[in-house]
N, C-alpha and C positions, 0 to 999 in steps of 0.2 A: 577511494570509494565512491560508488556512482550509486545515485537515487532516481529511480523510474517513479514519474509521477503520471497517474492517470486520471485525467478529470472525468468523471461519468457522471450523467444525468439519469438518473434511476426512474422508471415507468411510476407514475402516479399510483401510489397505492400499494405498491410493493417495498418500500424503504424498511420495512423492521425485518420482512424476509431476506433481501437483501443484505440486510447488516448480518443476520444471522449465518448467512449464506458465505458471506465475506471473511468471518471469523474461522471457520472451518477450513477456507483455503489458506487464509494468513497462518493457522497454526501448521497445516501441512507445509507450506512453502519456509515456515522458517527453519524445517528441519533440514533443510537441502542445504548441500555443501554451497558454503560461500554466502549464504542469507545472513545479514546482519540483523536487521531489522524490517519490521510489517508495521503501517499505521494506516489509517482510517481517519480522516477528517470530514464535518458536513458544513457546510454554508448554513449559517443559524438565518439569514435571510432567504435563502433558497434552499430548504431542507430536502430538497429532489437531487441537489449537486453534493456529490461527494469526492474527494481527492483521495485515491488510492496509491500509497507512497511504501517503495520497497527499496531498502538499501541494501547493496551487495558490496563485497569485498573488492573485487575488481572487475575488469572488463570480461576477464576469461570466464568469470564465474557467472556474471550474467549472461553473455554467449551460450554457456553450457545451458544454462535453464532455458533462454528464448528457444533453443532448437530442441528442446526435450521434449517427449510426449507427456512427462509431467504439466510442463506447461498447458498443453493443449488441454490437458484433462481437468487441471484448476481454472482456466479460462472459461472453458464450457461450463460449468457452474455457475459463474456470474451472467454468462451471456442472456439469459432469460430476462434479467432483470433490467438491461439496457437499453436506454432510450437513444442514447451516443454517449460517445467518449472521444476524447483525444490523449495520445500519451507522448511524453518526452522524456529524454534521458539527460541529467546532470550530473557533472562531477562536482562532487562535496569539496568545495576548496577550504573551509575552516568548520571546525564543529567545537563549540565551547560547552560543556557539560556544565549546569550549575553545580555549586558546593552549597548544601543545604547547611543553613543557621542552626542553632539549638533551638532557638523560640519560632524557626519558621519564618523571619521576618530579616530586613536590612539590618546589618548590624551596625 
């Protein structure tokens, strides 16, 4: 599995509108072949800084998305909110989902 991470600084005053646009683009991306998950994180100390993360089943799925017209369309929806951005791609080496307990705390 691969994870793309885009660190994006959103233009001042556009944070709420950006998050609404991201949700729409993430919902569309989640329906694409090979898409595993979409996440948006915000830095609580720097609320204009966000991490846009997308998990892809494999390199072939990511490369198919990156060369698609759909990627251009989805990226264009977020471009008006971008002050700056830096993208990296990571290989997921390990992933350990938590097992919930009945009372929600450690047992």
